mmCIF file of the N, C-alpha and C atoms, coordinates in Angstrom:
data_MODEL
# 
_entry.id   MODEL 
# 
loop_
_atom_site.group_PDB 
_atom_site.id 
_atom_site.type_symbol 
_atom_site.label_atom_id 
_atom_site.label_alt_id 
_atom_site.label_comp_id 
_atom_site.label_asym_id 
_atom_site.label_entity_id 
_atom_site.label_seq_id 
_atom_site.pdbx_PDB_ins_code 
_atom_site.Cartn_x 
_atom_site.Cartn_y 
_atom_site.Cartn_z 
_atom_site.occupancy 
_atom_site.B_iso_or_equiv 
_atom_site.pdbx_formal_charge 
_atom_site.auth_seq_id 
_atom_site.auth_comp_id 
_atom_site.auth_asym_id 
_atom_site.auth_atom_id 
_atom_site.pdbx_PDB_model_num 
ATOM 1   N N  . MET A 1 1  ? 1.304   13.515 32.370 1.00 0.00 ? 1  MET A N  1 
ATOM 2   C CA . MET A 1 1  ? 0.076   13.370 33.125 1.00 0.00 ? 1  MET A CA 1 
ATOM 3   C C  . MET A 1 1  ? -0.470  14.761 33.430 1.00 0.00 ? 1  MET A C  1 
ATOM 4   N N  . VAL A 1 2  ? -1.731  14.953 33.215 1.00 0.00 ? 2  VAL A N  1 
ATOM 5   C CA . VAL A 1 2  ? -2.410  16.208 33.513 1.00 0.00 ? 2  VAL A CA 1 
ATOM 6   C C  . VAL A 1 2  ? -3.349  15.946 34.676 1.00 0.00 ? 2  VAL A C  1 
ATOM 7   N N  . GLY A 1 3  ? -3.373  16.845 35.630 1.00 0.00 ? 3  GLY A N  1 
ATOM 8   C CA . GLY A 1 3  ? -4.245  16.634 36.775 1.00 0.00 ? 3  GLY A CA 1 
ATOM 9   C C  . GLY A 1 3  ? -4.532  17.909 37.528 1.00 0.00 ? 3  GLY A C  1 
ATOM 10  N N  . ARG A 1 4  ? -5.280  17.758 38.588 1.00 0.00 ? 4  ARG A N  1 
ATOM 11  C CA . ARG A 1 4  ? -5.648  18.878 39.458 1.00 0.00 ? 4  ARG A CA 1 
ATOM 12  C C  . ARG A 1 4  ? -5.053  18.601 40.831 1.00 0.00 ? 4  ARG A C  1 
ATOM 13  N N  . VAL A 1 5  ? -4.332  19.584 41.375 1.00 0.00 ? 5  VAL A N  1 
ATOM 14  C CA . VAL A 1 5  ? -3.694  19.426 42.680 1.00 0.00 ? 5  VAL A CA 1 
ATOM 15  C C  . VAL A 1 5  ? -4.693  19.766 43.780 1.00 0.00 ? 5  VAL A C  1 
ATOM 16  N N  . HIS A 1 6  ? -4.746  18.899 44.783 1.00 0.00 ? 6  HIS A N  1 
ATOM 17  C CA . HIS A 1 6  ? -5.634  19.082 45.927 1.00 0.00 ? 6  HIS A CA 1 
ATOM 18  C C  . HIS A 1 6  ? -4.782  19.152 47.188 1.00 0.00 ? 6  HIS A C  1 
ATOM 19  N N  . TYR A 1 7  ? -5.007  20.178 48.001 1.00 0.00 ? 7  TYR A N  1 
ATOM 20  C CA . TYR A 1 7  ? -4.291  20.337 49.261 1.00 0.00 ? 7  TYR A CA 1 
ATOM 21  C C  . TYR A 1 7  ? -5.317  20.239 50.382 1.00 0.00 ? 7  TYR A C  1 
ATOM 22  N N  . PRO A 1 8  ? -5.144  19.299 51.304 1.00 0.00 ? 8  PRO A N  1 
ATOM 23  C CA . PRO A 1 8  ? -6.152  19.117 52.349 1.00 0.00 ? 8  PRO A CA 1 
ATOM 24  C C  . PRO A 1 8  ? -6.233  20.317 53.291 1.00 0.00 ? 8  PRO A C  1 
ATOM 25  N N  . ALA A 1 9  ? -7.449  20.641 53.729 1.00 0.00 ? 9  ALA A N  1 
ATOM 26  C CA . ALA A 1 9  ? -7.658  21.729 54.688 1.00 0.00 ? 9  ALA A CA 1 
ATOM 27  C C  . ALA A 1 9  ? -7.206  21.305 56.084 1.00 0.00 ? 9  ALA A C  1 
ATOM 28  N N  . THR A 1 10 ? -7.337  20.032 56.383 1.00 0.00 ? 10 THR A N  1 
ATOM 29  C CA . THR A 1 10 ? -6.859  19.463 57.644 1.00 0.00 ? 10 THR A CA 1 
ATOM 30  C C  . THR A 1 10 ? -5.988  18.266 57.297 1.00 0.00 ? 10 THR A C  1 
ATOM 31  N N  . ASN A 1 11 ? -5.253  17.753 58.254 1.00 0.00 ? 11 ASN A N  1 
ATOM 32  C CA . ASN A 1 11 ? -4.347  16.619 58.019 1.00 0.00 ? 11 ASN A CA 1 
ATOM 33  C C  . ASN A 1 11 ? -3.362  16.973 56.896 1.00 0.00 ? 11 ASN A C  1 
ATOM 34  N N  . THR A 1 12 ? -2.811  18.187 56.955 1.00 0.00 ? 12 THR A N  1 
ATOM 35  C CA . THR A 1 12 ? -1.967  18.682 55.875 1.00 0.00 ? 12 THR A CA 1 
ATOM 36  C C  . THR A 1 12 ? -0.650  17.926 55.730 1.00 0.00 ? 12 THR A C  1 
ATOM 37  N N  . ASN A 1 13 ? -0.228  17.206 56.773 1.00 0.00 ? 13 ASN A N  1 
ATOM 38  C CA . ASN A 1 13 ? 1.013   16.441 56.642 1.00 0.00 ? 13 ASN A CA 1 
ATOM 39  C C  . ASN A 1 13 ? 0.758   14.995 56.240 1.00 0.00 ? 13 ASN A C  1 
ATOM 40  N N  . GLY A 1 14 ? -0.508  14.587 56.149 1.00 0.00 ? 14 GLY A N  1 
ATOM 41  C CA . GLY A 1 14 ? -0.857  13.256 55.652 1.00 0.00 ? 14 GLY A CA 1 
ATOM 42  C C  . GLY A 1 14 ? -0.550  12.112 56.599 1.00 0.00 ? 14 GLY A C  1 
ATOM 43  N N  . CYS A 1 15 ? -0.336  12.412 57.877 1.00 0.00 ? 15 CYS A N  1 
ATOM 44  C CA . CYS A 1 15 ? 0.015   11.347 58.829 1.00 0.00 ? 15 CYS A CA 1 
ATOM 45  C C  . CYS A 1 15 ? -1.198  10.523 59.274 1.00 0.00 ? 15 CYS A C  1 
ATOM 46  N N  . ASN A 1 16 ? -2.397  11.051 59.098 1.00 0.00 ? 16 ASN A N  1 
ATOM 47  C CA . ASN A 1 16 ? -3.620  10.308 59.429 1.00 0.00 ? 16 ASN A CA 1 
ATOM 48  C C  . ASN A 1 16 ? -4.316  9.888  58.135 1.00 0.00 ? 16 ASN A C  1 
ATOM 49  N N  . GLU A 1 17 ? -5.165  8.875  58.219 1.00 0.00 ? 17 GLU A N  1 
ATOM 50  C CA . GLU A 1 17 ? -5.950  8.499  57.038 1.00 0.00 ? 17 GLU A CA 1 
ATOM 51  C C  . GLU A 1 17 ? -6.822  9.683  56.647 1.00 0.00 ? 17 GLU A C  1 
ATOM 52  N N  . PHE A 1 18 ? -6.967  9.894  55.358 1.00 0.00 ? 18 PHE A N  1 
ATOM 53  C CA . PHE A 1 18 ? -7.753  11.021 54.865 1.00 0.00 ? 18 PHE A CA 1 
ATOM 54  C C  . PHE A 1 18 ? -9.237  10.697 54.845 1.00 0.00 ? 18 PHE A C  1 
ATOM 55  N N  . SER A 1 19 ? -10.047 11.749 54.985 1.00 0.00 ? 19 SER A N  1 
ATOM 56  C CA . SER A 1 19 ? -11.497 11.631 54.848 1.00 0.00 ? 19 SER A CA 1 
ATOM 57  C C  . SER A 1 19 ? -11.968 12.793 53.976 1.00 0.00 ? 19 SER A C  1 
ATOM 58  N N  . GLU A 1 20 ? -13.221 12.761 53.605 1.00 0.00 ? 20 GLU A N  1 
ATOM 59  C CA . GLU A 1 20 ? -13.766 13.856 52.784 1.00 0.00 ? 20 GLU A CA 1 
ATOM 60  C C  . GLU A 1 20 ? -13.672 15.189 53.516 1.00 0.00 ? 20 GLU A C  1 
ATOM 61  N N  . GLN A 1 21 ? -13.740 15.171 54.850 1.00 0.00 ? 21 GLN A N  1 
ATOM 62  C CA . GLN A 1 21 ? -13.675 16.408 55.625 1.00 0.00 ? 21 GLN A CA 1 
ATOM 63  C C  . GLN A 1 21 ? -12.312 17.088 55.485 1.00 0.00 ? 21 GLN A C  1 
ATOM 64  N N  . ASP A 1 22 ? -11.273 16.309 55.194 1.00 0.00 ? 22 ASP A N  1 
ATOM 65  C CA . ASP A 1 22 ? -9.952  16.901 54.990 1.00 0.00 ? 22 ASP A CA 1 
ATOM 66  C C  . ASP A 1 22 ? -9.911  17.752 53.725 1.00 0.00 ? 22 ASP A C  1 
ATOM 67  N N  . PHE A 1 23 ? -10.812 17.479 52.795 1.00 0.00 ? 23 PHE A N  1 
ATOM 68  C CA . PHE A 1 23 ? -10.834 18.180 51.507 1.00 0.00 ? 23 PHE A CA 1 
ATOM 69  C C  . PHE A 1 23 ? -12.121 18.963 51.341 1.00 0.00 ? 23 PHE A C  1 
ATOM 70  N N  . ILE A 1 24 ? -12.568 19.602 52.403 1.00 0.00 ? 24 ILE A N  1 
ATOM 71  C CA . ILE A 1 24 ? -13.805 20.379 52.374 1.00 0.00 ? 24 ILE A CA 1 
ATOM 72  C C  . ILE A 1 24 ? -13.666 21.501 51.333 1.00 0.00 ? 24 ILE A C  1 
ATOM 73  N N  . ASN A 1 25 ? -14.696 21.806 50.616 1.00 0.00 ? 25 ASN A N  1 
ATOM 74  C CA . ASN A 1 25 ? -14.692 22.810 49.540 1.00 0.00 ? 25 ASN A CA 1 
ATOM 75  C C  . ASN A 1 25 ? -13.679 22.475 48.450 1.00 0.00 ? 25 ASN A C  1 
ATOM 76  N N  . ASP A 1 26 ? -13.504 21.218 48.185 1.00 0.00 ? 26 ASP A N  1 
ATOM 77  C CA . ASP A 1 26 ? -12.545 20.765 47.182 1.00 0.00 ? 26 ASP A CA 1 
ATOM 78  C C  . ASP A 1 26 ? -13.264 19.810 46.236 1.00 0.00 ? 26 ASP A C  1 
ATOM 79  N N  . TYR A 1 27 ? -12.679 19.557 45.088 1.00 0.00 ? 27 TYR A N  1 
ATOM 80  C CA . TYR A 1 27 ? -13.299 18.711 44.077 1.00 0.00 ? 27 TYR A CA 1 
ATOM 81  C C  . TYR A 1 27 ? -12.710 17.309 44.031 1.00 0.00 ? 27 TYR A C  1 
ATOM 82  N N  . LEU A 1 28 ? -11.955 16.903 45.061 1.00 0.00 ? 28 LEU A N  1 
ATOM 83  C CA . LEU A 1 28 ? -11.288 15.608 45.033 1.00 0.00 ? 28 LEU A CA 1 
ATOM 84  C C  . LEU A 1 28 ? -12.268 14.460 44.858 1.00 0.00 ? 28 LEU A C  1 
ATOM 85  N N  . PHE A 1 29 ? -13.418 14.552 45.491 1.00 0.00 ? 29 PHE A N  1 
ATOM 86  C CA . PHE A 1 29 ? -14.390 13.468 45.442 1.00 0.00 ? 29 PHE A CA 1 
ATOM 87  C C  . PHE A 1 29 ? -15.507 13.729 44.446 1.00 0.00 ? 29 PHE A C  1 
ATOM 88  N N  . ASP A 1 30 ? -15.285 14.674 43.528 1.00 0.00 ? 30 ASP A N  1 
ATOM 89  C CA . ASP A 1 30 ? -16.279 14.995 42.496 1.00 0.00 ? 30 ASP A CA 1 
ATOM 90  C C  . ASP A 1 30 ? -16.152 13.997 41.348 1.00 0.00 ? 30 ASP A C  1 
ATOM 91  N N  . GLU A 1 31 ? -17.138 13.138 41.207 1.00 0.00 ? 31 GLU A N  1 
ATOM 92  C CA . GLU A 1 31 ? -17.088 12.089 40.186 1.00 0.00 ? 31 GLU A CA 1 
ATOM 93  C C  . GLU A 1 31 ? -17.171 12.644 38.768 1.00 0.00 ? 31 GLU A C  1 
ATOM 94  N N  . ASP A 1 32 ? -17.656 13.873 38.601 1.00 0.00 ? 32 ASP A N  1 
ATOM 95  C CA . ASP A 1 32 ? -17.771 14.465 37.270 1.00 0.00 ? 32 ASP A CA 1 
ATOM 96  C C  . ASP A 1 32 ? -16.479 15.127 36.816 1.00 0.00 ? 32 ASP A C  1 
ATOM 97  N N  . ASP A 1 33 ? -15.501 15.214 37.703 1.00 0.00 ? 33 ASP A N  1 
ATOM 98  C CA . ASP A 1 33 ? -14.222 15.842 37.370 1.00 0.00 ? 33 ASP A CA 1 
ATOM 99  C C  . ASP A 1 33 ? -13.376 14.844 36.591 1.00 0.00 ? 33 ASP A C  1 
ATOM 100 N N  . ASP A 1 34 ? -12.970 15.209 35.378 1.00 0.00 ? 34 ASP A N  1 
ATOM 101 C CA . ASP A 1 34 ? -12.204 14.281 34.550 1.00 0.00 ? 34 ASP A CA 1 
ATOM 102 C C  . ASP A 1 34 ? -10.690 14.476 34.683 1.00 0.00 ? 34 ASP A C  1 
ATOM 103 N N  . MET A 1 35 ? -10.258 15.319 35.599 1.00 0.00 ? 35 MET A N  1 
ATOM 104 C CA . MET A 1 35 ? -8.832  15.535 35.822 1.00 0.00 ? 35 MET A CA 1 
ATOM 105 C C  . MET A 1 35 ? -8.289  14.475 36.784 1.00 0.00 ? 35 MET A C  1 
ATOM 106 N N  . THR A 1 36 ? -7.044  14.060 36.593 1.00 0.00 ? 36 THR A N  1 
ATOM 107 C CA . THR A 1 36 ? -6.401  13.114 37.494 1.00 0.00 ? 36 THR A CA 1 
ATOM 108 C C  . THR A 1 36 ? -6.151  13.812 38.828 1.00 0.00 ? 36 THR A C  1 
ATOM 109 N N  . PRO A 1 37 ? -6.630  13.234 39.934 1.00 0.00 ? 37 PRO A N  1 
ATOM 110 C CA . PRO A 1 37 ? -6.399  13.882 41.225 1.00 0.00 ? 37 PRO A CA 1 
ATOM 111 C C  . PRO A 1 37 ? -4.947  13.711 41.674 1.00 0.00 ? 37 PRO A C  1 
ATOM 112 N N  . ILE A 1 38 ? -4.349  14.806 42.113 1.00 0.00 ? 38 ILE A N  1 
ATOM 113 C CA . ILE A 1 38 ? -3.001  14.826 42.666 1.00 0.00 ? 38 ILE A CA 1 
ATOM 114 C C  . ILE A 1 38 ? -3.111  15.446 44.053 1.00 0.00 ? 38 ILE A C  1 
ATOM 115 N N  . VAL A 1 39 ? -2.658  14.745 45.082 1.00 0.00 ? 39 VAL A N  1 
ATOM 116 C CA . VAL A 1 39 ? -2.749  15.261 46.443 1.00 0.00 ? 39 VAL A CA 1 
ATOM 117 C C  . VAL A 1 39 ? -1.394  15.797 46.865 1.00 0.00 ? 39 VAL A C  1 
ATOM 118 N N  . MET A 1 40 ? -1.398  16.975 47.475 1.00 0.00 ? 40 MET A N  1 
ATOM 119 C CA . MET A 1 40 ? -0.175  17.588 47.969 1.00 0.00 ? 40 MET A CA 1 
ATOM 120 C C  . MET A 1 40 ? -0.206  17.626 49.489 1.00 0.00 ? 40 MET A C  1 
ATOM 121 N N  . VAL A 1 41 ? 0.848   17.134 50.144 1.00 0.00 ? 41 VAL A N  1 
ATOM 122 C CA . VAL A 1 41 ? 0.953   17.186 51.601 1.00 0.00 ? 41 VAL A CA 1 
ATOM 123 C C  . VAL A 1 41 ? 2.314   17.751 51.988 1.00 0.00 ? 41 VAL A C  1 
ATOM 124 N N  . ASP A 1 42 ? 2.420   18.194 53.240 1.00 0.00 ? 42 ASP A N  1 
ATOM 125 C CA . ASP A 1 42 ? 3.674   18.722 53.771 1.00 0.00 ? 42 ASP A CA 1 
ATOM 126 C C  . ASP A 1 42 ? 4.560   17.580 54.245 1.00 0.00 ? 42 ASP A C  1 
ATOM 127 N N  . ILE A 1 43 ? 5.849   17.794 54.208 1.00 0.00 ? 43 ILE A N  1 
ATOM 128 C CA . ILE A 1 43 ? 6.798   16.754 54.592 1.00 0.00 ? 43 ILE A CA 1 
ATOM 129 C C  . ILE A 1 43 ? 6.881   16.571 56.111 1.00 0.00 ? 43 ILE A C  1 
ATOM 130 N N  . GLY A 1 44 ? 6.461   17.551 56.893 1.00 0.00 ? 44 GLY A N  1 
ATOM 131 C CA . GLY A 1 44 ? 6.561   17.485 58.355 1.00 0.00 ? 44 GLY A CA 1 
ATOM 132 C C  . GLY A 1 44 ? 5.616   16.479 58.974 1.00 0.00 ? 44 GLY A C  1 
ATOM 133 N N  . GLY A 1 45 ? 5.608   16.444 60.281 1.00 0.00 ? 45 GLY A N  1 
ATOM 134 C CA . GLY A 1 45 ? 4.730   15.525 60.999 1.00 0.00 ? 45 GLY A CA 1 
ATOM 135 C C  . GLY A 1 45 ? 5.512   14.403 61.643 1.00 0.00 ? 45 GLY A C  1 
ATOM 136 N N  . ASP A 1 46 ? 4.812   13.600 62.400 1.00 0.00 ? 46 ASP A N  1 
ATOM 137 C CA . ASP A 1 46 ? 5.451   12.527 63.155 1.00 0.00 ? 46 ASP A CA 1 
ATOM 138 C C  . ASP A 1 46 ? 5.274   11.180 62.477 1.00 0.00 ? 46 ASP A C  1 
ATOM 139 N N  . CYS A 1 47 ? 5.391   11.130 61.157 1.00 0.00 ? 47 CYS A N  1 
ATOM 140 C CA . CYS A 1 47 ? 5.263   9.854  60.461 1.00 0.00 ? 47 CYS A CA 1 
ATOM 141 C C  . CYS A 1 47 ? 6.238   9.810  59.294 1.00 0.00 ? 47 CYS A C  1 
ATOM 142 N N  . SER A 1 48 ? 6.451   8.618  58.790 1.00 0.00 ? 48 SER A N  1 
ATOM 143 C CA . SER A 1 48 ? 7.413   8.430  57.702 1.00 0.00 ? 48 SER A CA 1 
ATOM 144 C C  . SER A 1 48 ? 6.803   8.816  56.352 1.00 0.00 ? 48 SER A C  1 
ATOM 145 N N  . LEU A 1 49 ? 7.666   8.983  55.389 1.00 0.00 ? 49 LEU A N  1 
ATOM 146 C CA . LEU A 1 49 ? 7.226   9.252  54.021 1.00 0.00 ? 49 LEU A CA 1 
ATOM 147 C C  . LEU A 1 49 ? 6.369   8.099  53.511 1.00 0.00 ? 49 LEU A C  1 
ATOM 148 N N  . THR A 1 50 ? 6.761   6.874  53.832 1.00 0.00 ? 50 THR A N  1 
ATOM 149 C CA . THR A 1 50 ? 5.991   5.690  53.420 1.00 0.00 ? 50 THR A CA 1 
ATOM 150 C C  . THR A 1 50 ? 4.577   5.744  53.982 1.00 0.00 ? 50 THR A C  1 
ATOM 151 N N  . HIS A 1 51 ? 4.450   6.145  55.237 1.00 0.00 ? 51 HIS A N  1 
ATOM 152 C CA . HIS A 1 51 ? 3.126   6.239  55.878 1.00 0.00 ? 51 HIS A CA 1 
ATOM 153 C C  . HIS A 1 51 ? 2.251   7.266  55.146 1.00 0.00 ? 51 HIS A C  1 
ATOM 154 N N  . LYS A 1 52 ? 2.830   8.412  54.787 1.00 0.00 ? 52 LYS A N  1 
ATOM 155 C CA . LYS A 1 52 ? 2.087   9.441  54.045 1.00 0.00 ? 52 LYS A CA 1 
ATOM 156 C C  . LYS A 1 52 ? 1.597   8.890  52.706 1.00 0.00 ? 52 LYS A C  1 
ATOM 157 N N  . VAL A 1 53 ? 2.514   8.216  51.990 1.00 0.00 ? 53 VAL A N  1 
ATOM 158 C CA . VAL A 1 53 ? 2.171   7.681  50.674 1.00 0.00 ? 53 VAL A CA 1 
ATOM 159 C C  . VAL A 1 53 ? 1.067   6.635  50.788 1.00 0.00 ? 53 VAL A C  1 
ATOM 160 N N  . ARG A 1 54 ? 1.118   5.785  51.782 1.00 0.00 ? 54 ARG A N  1 
ATOM 161 C CA . ARG A 1 54 ? 0.067   4.767  51.981 1.00 0.00 ? 54 ARG A CA 1 
ATOM 162 C C  . ARG A 1 54 ? -1.288  5.429  52.217 1.00 0.00 ? 54 ARG A C  1 
ATOM 163 N N  . ASN A 1 55 ? -1.317  6.500  53.020 1.00 0.00 ? 55 ASN A N  1 
ATOM 164 C CA . ASN A 1 55 ? -2.576  7.209  53.259 1.00 0.00 ? 55 ASN A CA 1 
ATOM 165 C C  . ASN A 1 55 ? -3.098  7.848  51.978 1.00 0.00 ? 55 ASN A C  1 
ATOM 166 N N  . ILE A 1 56 ? -2.218  8.354  51.151 1.00 0.00 ? 56 ILE A N  1 
ATOM 167 C CA . ILE A 1 56 ? -2.628  8.941  49.866 1.00 0.00 ? 56 ILE A CA 1 
ATOM 168 C C  . ILE A 1 56 ? -3.134  7.855  48.933 1.00 0.00 ? 56 ILE A C  1 
ATOM 169 N N  . GLU A 1 57 ? -2.457  6.713  48.904 1.00 0.00 ? 57 GLU A N  1 
ATOM 170 C CA . GLU A 1 57 ? -2.887  5.598  48.046 1.00 0.00 ? 57 GLU A CA 1 
ATOM 171 C C  . GLU A 1 57 ? -4.286  5.114  48.402 1.00 0.00 ? 57 GLU A C  1 
ATOM 172 N N  . LYS A 1 58 ? -4.629  5.144  49.685 1.00 0.00 ? 58 LYS A N  1 
ATOM 173 C CA . LYS A 1 58 ? -5.963  4.699  50.116 1.00 0.00 ? 58 LYS A CA 1 
ATOM 174 C C  . LYS A 1 58 ? -7.070  5.559  49.520 1.00 0.00 ? 58 LYS A C  1 
ATOM 175 N N  . LEU A 1 59 ? -6.727  6.797  49.129 1.00 0.00 ? 59 LEU A N  1 
ATOM 176 C CA . LEU A 1 59 ? -7.704  7.669  48.469 1.00 0.00 ? 59 LEU A CA 1 
ATOM 177 C C  . LEU A 1 59 ? -7.938  7.272  47.022 1.00 0.00 ? 59 LEU A C  1 
ATOM 178 N N  . GLY A 1 60 ? -7.039  6.458  46.472 1.00 0.00 ? 60 GLY A N  1 
ATOM 179 C CA . GLY A 1 60 ? -7.137  6.097  45.071 1.00 0.00 ? 60 GLY A CA 1 
ATOM 180 C C  . GLY A 1 60 ? -6.435  7.087  44.167 1.00 0.00 ? 60 GLY A C  1 
ATOM 181 N N  . VAL A 1 61 ? -5.606  7.926  44.749 1.00 0.00 ? 61 VAL A N  1 
ATOM 182 C CA . VAL A 1 61 ? -4.880  8.941  44.006 1.00 0.00 ? 61 VAL A CA 1 
ATOM 183 C C  . VAL A 1 61 ? -3.676  8.307  43.323 1.00 0.00 ? 61 VAL A C  1 
ATOM 184 N N  . LYS A 1 62 ? -3.405  8.714  42.101 1.00 0.00 ? 62 LYS A N  1 
ATOM 185 C CA . LYS A 1 62 ? -2.311  8.131  41.333 1.00 0.00 ? 62 LYS A CA 1 
ATOM 186 C C  . LYS A 1 62 ? -1.006  8.906  41.443 1.00 0.00 ? 62 LYS A C  1 
ATOM 187 N N  . MET A 1 63 ? -1.062  10.128 41.928 1.00 0.00 ? 63 MET A N  1 
ATOM 188 C CA . MET A 1 63 ? 0.137   10.941 42.027 1.00 0.00 ? 63 MET A CA 1 
ATOM 189 C C  . MET A 1 63 ? 0.059   11.829 43.261 1.00 0.00 ? 63 MET A C  1 
ATOM 190 N N  . ALA A 1 64 ? 1.216   12.076 43.876 1.00 0.00 ? 64 ALA A N  1 
ATOM 191 C CA . ALA A 1 64 ? 1.266   12.937 45.055 1.00 0.00 ? 64 ALA A CA 1 
ATOM 192 C C  . ALA A 1 64 ? 2.463   13.868 44.959 1.00 0.00 ? 64 ALA A C  1 
ATOM 193 N N  . ILE A 1 65 ? 2.321   15.008 45.589 1.00 0.00 ? 65 ILE A N  1 
ATOM 194 C CA . ILE A 1 65 ? 3.425   15.946 45.748 1.00 0.00 ? 65 ILE A CA 1 
ATOM 195 C C  . ILE A 1 65 ? 3.638   16.079 47.245 1.00 0.00 ? 65 ILE A C  1 
ATOM 196 N N  . ILE A 1 66 ? 4.844   15.825 47.693 1.00 0.00 ? 66 ILE A N  1 
ATOM 197 C CA . ILE A 1 66 ? 5.159   15.967 49.112 1.00 0.00 ? 66 ILE A CA 1 
ATOM 198 C C  . ILE A 1 66 ? 6.190   17.081 49.203 1.00 0.00 ? 66 ILE A C  1 
ATOM 199 N N  . ALA A 1 67 ? 5.798   18.206 49.818 1.00 0.00 ? 67 ALA A N  1 
ATOM 200 C CA . ALA A 1 67 ? 6.601   19.410 49.777 1.00 0.00 ? 67 ALA A CA 1 
ATOM 201 C C  . ALA A 1 67 ? 7.089   19.798 51.162 1.00 0.00 ? 67 ALA A C  1 
ATOM 202 N N  . ALA A 1 68 ? 8.289   20.357 51.206 1.00 0.00 ? 68 ALA A N  1 
ATOM 203 C CA . ALA A 1 68 ? 8.807   20.937 52.452 1.00 0.00 ? 68 ALA A CA 1 
ATOM 204 C C  . ALA A 1 68 ? 8.160   22.295 52.646 1.00 0.00 ? 68 ALA A C  1 
ATOM 205 N N  . ASN A 1 69 ? 7.659   22.535 53.830 1.00 0.00 ? 69 ASN A N  1 
ATOM 206 C CA . ASN A 1 69 ? 6.989   23.808 54.099 1.00 0.00 ? 69 ASN A CA 1 
ATOM 207 C C  . ASN A 1 69 ? 7.861   24.697 55.004 1.00 0.00 ? 69 ASN A C  1 
ATOM 208 N N  . VAL A 1 70 ? 9.157   24.707 54.709 1.00 0.00 ? 70 VAL A N  1 
ATOM 209 C CA . VAL A 1 70 ? 10.114  25.501 55.489 1.00 0.00 ? 70 VAL A CA 1 
ATOM 210 C C  . VAL A 1 70 ? 10.741  26.560 54.586 1.00 0.00 ? 70 VAL A C  1 
ATOM 211 N N  . ASN A 1 71 ? 10.914  27.728 55.139 1.00 0.00 ? 71 ASN A N  1 
ATOM 212 C CA . ASN A 1 71 ? 11.575  28.779 54.378 1.00 0.00 ? 71 ASN A CA 1 
ATOM 213 C C  . ASN A 1 71 ? 13.077  28.564 54.440 1.00 0.00 ? 71 ASN A C  1 
ATOM 214 N N  . GLU A 1 72 ? 13.722  28.584 53.299 1.00 0.00 ? 72 GLU A N  1 
ATOM 215 C CA . GLU A 1 72 ? 15.169  28.457 53.239 1.00 0.00 ? 72 GLU A CA 1 
ATOM 216 C C  . GLU A 1 72 ? 15.751  29.779 52.791 1.00 0.00 ? 72 GLU A C  1 
ATOM 217 N N  . PRO A 1 73 ? 16.927  30.118 53.304 1.00 0.00 ? 73 PRO A N  1 
ATOM 218 C CA . PRO A 1 73 ? 17.526  31.398 52.901 1.00 0.00 ? 73 PRO A CA 1 
ATOM 219 C C  . PRO A 1 73 ? 17.867  31.396 51.414 1.00 0.00 ? 73 PRO A C  1 
ATOM 220 N N  . GLU A 1 74 ? 17.734  32.548 50.795 1.00 0.00 ? 74 GLU A N  1 
ATOM 221 C CA . GLU A 1 74 ? 18.067  32.672 49.378 1.00 0.00 ? 74 GLU A CA 1 
ATOM 222 C C  . GLU A 1 74 ? 19.576  32.643 49.221 1.00 0.00 ? 74 GLU A C  1 
ATOM 223 N N  . LEU A 1 75 ? 20.015  32.079 48.110 1.00 0.00 ? 75 LEU A N  1 
ATOM 224 C CA . LEU A 1 75 ? 21.461  32.014 47.847 1.00 0.00 ? 75 LEU A CA 1 
ATOM 225 C C  . LEU A 1 75 ? 21.950  33.268 47.177 1.00 0.00 ? 75 LEU A C  1 
# 
């Protein structure tokens, strides 16, 4: 799958329903974009992984990346 990754400017952990304002200056809602939209959110927040995925699905996105935003010590 080839796509374009979108990271929200607000609601970065995906715990709230997304709106166009979360992706300001982004091409997520650009109908002329032929790339598959992929949304990336942080793993933190006060909601479950399932809740994040449901909010992403409501956007009509087919793929998501959920990343930990914590620094881990190098081995």
